[in-house]
N, C-alpha and C positions, 0 to 999 in steps of 0.2 A: 971402153966398150968391149963387150964379150964376143969373141970370135965364134962364127957359126961351126957347128960340129962337122967333123970329116964325113965324107961320103960312107965309109965303112961303118962309122958309128950310127949314122941315120939308117943305113940298111940293116944294121943289127937291131936297133929299136923296132923298126917296121916288121922286121921278121918276128920278133918277140911278140908284138901286138897282134900280128895276124895269127900265129900259132895259139896264143892265148884266147883269142876270140873264138877261132875254131873249137878249141877244147871247151870253152864255156858253153858254146852253143849245142856241142854234143852232150854235155851234162844236163842243160836246161831242156832240151827238146823232148826227152822222155816225160818229163812231168808236165810240159805243155800239152803233149799227147794224152796223157791220162786225164788232165782237167778238160780238155776239149772233147774226149770221148765220153765223159760223164754227162755232158750237155748235149750229146747227138742222140739219134735214134738207133736202135738195135740193128734195124735194116741198113742203115748208112754205114755203121761200124763194121757189120759183116761184109759189106761189099768193098769197103776201102781198106780196111784192117788197120791203116795208119791215118789218123785225123789230127790236123792241126787247127783247122777253121771249119766248124761244122756248117754245112749247107742248110740244114734244116735243125733249128735248135729245139731242144726239148729238156724239160725238168722232171720227166717221169721217173727216173731213177731216184732223184731226191725225194720226190713225194713218196715214193715207195718205202725208202729206208726210213723216213721220219713219220710214216703213217702208224707206227708202232713205238713203244718205249723201249724196245730192244737196243738200238743204237745208242739212244741218251743213257740207258742203264750203264751199257758197257763204257761210254765215254767218262760217266761219272766214276765207275770203278777204277779206271786207268788214272783220272785226274786225282783221285783220293789217295791212290797208291802211290803215284808219282810225287804229290806234295808231302805227305806224311813220311814216306821212305825217304825222299831227299833230306828232309829236316833231321831225321834220325840218323842216317848215315853221315851226314856232315857233323852233327854233334859228337858221334863216336869218333869219327875220322880226325876232328880238330882236336879233341882231348887227348886221343892217344899220339897223334903227331907231335903236339905241343910237349907232352911228357917225354917222349923219345928224343926230342931236340935239345932236352936240358942235359948239359954235359955232367951234371952232379947226380943224374939219375943211376942208382946203382944196378948193375945188370943189364943196362940197356942193349948192349951189343948182344947179349944172350937172346933177349926179347926179339931184336931185330932179325936174328938168324932164323928164328921160327916163323916170323912174318914174311921173310923173303922164301922161306921154304915152302909156303902154302901156294907162291906163285908158280912153283915147279910140279908141285904133287899135291894131289886132293884124294880125299876118300872115295870119290865116284858118285854116280847117280843113286845106287841102291842104298849104300850106307847112308848117304844124306837123306833119302826118303824115309829111312828107318827112324833117323834121329827126328825128323819132322813129325813122323807118326807118334813116336813114344813121348814127345813133349806136347802132343795134343793140338798140334797146329794144323792138322789136315781139315780142309774145307773151311779155312779161315784166312781172311785177308793177310794176317800176320805171316803166313806161310810164303807170301811173296815178298816180304820185307826182311824177316829175321835171318833167313839162311844166307843173304847178300848184303848184310848190314855195313861191312866195312871191305872196300877193295884195296888190297894191299898196294896196288901201284899208285892209286890216288893218294892213299896216306902217305907213302914215301915222298910224293911230290910236296905235299904240305909240310912234311918234316924238313925236307931240303929248304923250303922257302922260310920256315921259322928259324932255322940255323943261320940263315944269311942276314937276319935282321940285326942292327947293331946292338951290342951288349948294353950300351949307355941308355938305351930305353928302358931296360928292365931295372938297371940300377937307379935311375932317376925315380922311376915308379916305387921302389921299395923305400927309398929315402922319404917319398911322399906318404908312405904307410900302406901302400897297396899290397895285398896278398897276391898268392899266386893266381887265384881265379880273377882278381881284379886286373892283374897285369894282362892275363890272357884276353878278357872281354872289353876292357877299356883301352889297352894299348896295342896289343899285338894284332887282333882281329881288324880294328879299323886301318891298320897299315897293310893288310893282306888282302883287301878287297878283291883285286884282280885275280889271284889265285883262288880265293874263295868262291868267286863267281865262275871260274873255269871248272873246278872241281864240282860245284854245284850242277852245272850243265851236264858234266858226265855222268853223275848219279841220276840226274833226271832223265836223261835219254835212255839209260839202262833200264830204270823203272818203267818208263813208258813203253819200251818194247818189250816188256816181260811177256814170254809165250810159254816157254817150256815148263817153268814152274807152275803156271796156272793150269797146264794140262797135267801135270803130275800130282798136284796137290789139291785142286779144286774139283770135287765131284758134283757140285750144284752149277748147272749151266748158267743160272741167274747171276752168278758171281764172277762170270768171265770178263776179263778186261777185253778192250776193244781189239787188240791184236788177234786174239783167238777167235772173236766174232768175225774178223776179216779173214781168217783162214777158213772158217766154216762156210763163208759166203763163196769164196773162191772154189773150195772143194765141192760144195753142194750146188755150184752152178747158180748162184744168185739167191738161194733159199735162206731164209732168216727165220724159220720156224722151228728151231730146236727147242724153244720153250713152249710149244704147243700153240703158238698163234696160227690162224687160219688166213691164207692169202689165196683162196681159190676163186674169188671173184674176179680179180684181174691178175693175170699172170705177170710175173715180174719181168722186166727187160734184163736178161741175164748179163750180159757183158757190160752194159752201161751201170748197172748196179756195183759190180765189182769195182769198176773206176771211181764211181761216186763215193763209196765207202773208203777206198785209199785215199781220196782227197779229204774226207772228213777226219780220217786217222791222222793226216799228216799236218793239218792246219794248226792245231794246238803247238807243236813244235816249232812251226815257222812263225807263230806269233810271239813265242818266248825268245827265241835266239836274237833278234835284233836288239833287245835290250840288253844282252849280255856280250853281244859280239865285240864291243869296244874293249871288254876286260880279256877276252878268250885268248887272243894271240899273246898278249902282254903277259897274262897269268901263266900261260902254258910255258913261255920262254923263261919267265923268271923262276918258275918252280923246277924248271930243268937244269938251270945253269948254276943255282945258288948251292953251295956246299957247306 
């Protein structure tokens, strides 16, 4: 028979539970406020300031933002950039990390030095802009992907994980006639799904939150991603007419429109994360501990 826990142990557990519950509520409440505010009226939001349960429900904000293709277009841009950008970045990161994880690669320490150097120093905004301009990427969706194709930190996590895999896997694959690409795609990657999912999520969130590069490199407002549109709505107090659309018939509910667009911009990430969450903690832990 298992003895009951001591009073001190139970007190410690209940203290932890209480503190973690309070911290969780403090984290979740702002999001609940945003969602509730998007479904309330502008008059109630102006009167109460902080709303968790609207007394008068309204979908006017959502009707307004979906009355034009502006939000759909911005969401499409963000989804496309996030999808193709993540695939491209993962391809480059995996190939680079696997190559550098091979002990027989000549000059790998020299290459790693320059990769780590980029984590400490970079050319800056103006030189990067000039490079993007001279390569003809201005006003192109590629300008949101190519300058940030590889993140040095993410690549190092992948490299550390690959180095921790048993050498016997590669040796067995070579005996069976696999070449280097066969070993990578048939043996290494299937054994690395936790860290692959984790790094993919890192890249996806980075591309989804693209803002500064879109402001710098995209002159055509119709190519702006959702984050730039969100900024325009917040700054312009609810206006979505940067592309010439006319909303003079029905004035927009300013504050609720801001909240509604924030909800729309957040939902895609919330839908993706649960599918990767089971790999997230495991992948980050393994990638950081393997040497």
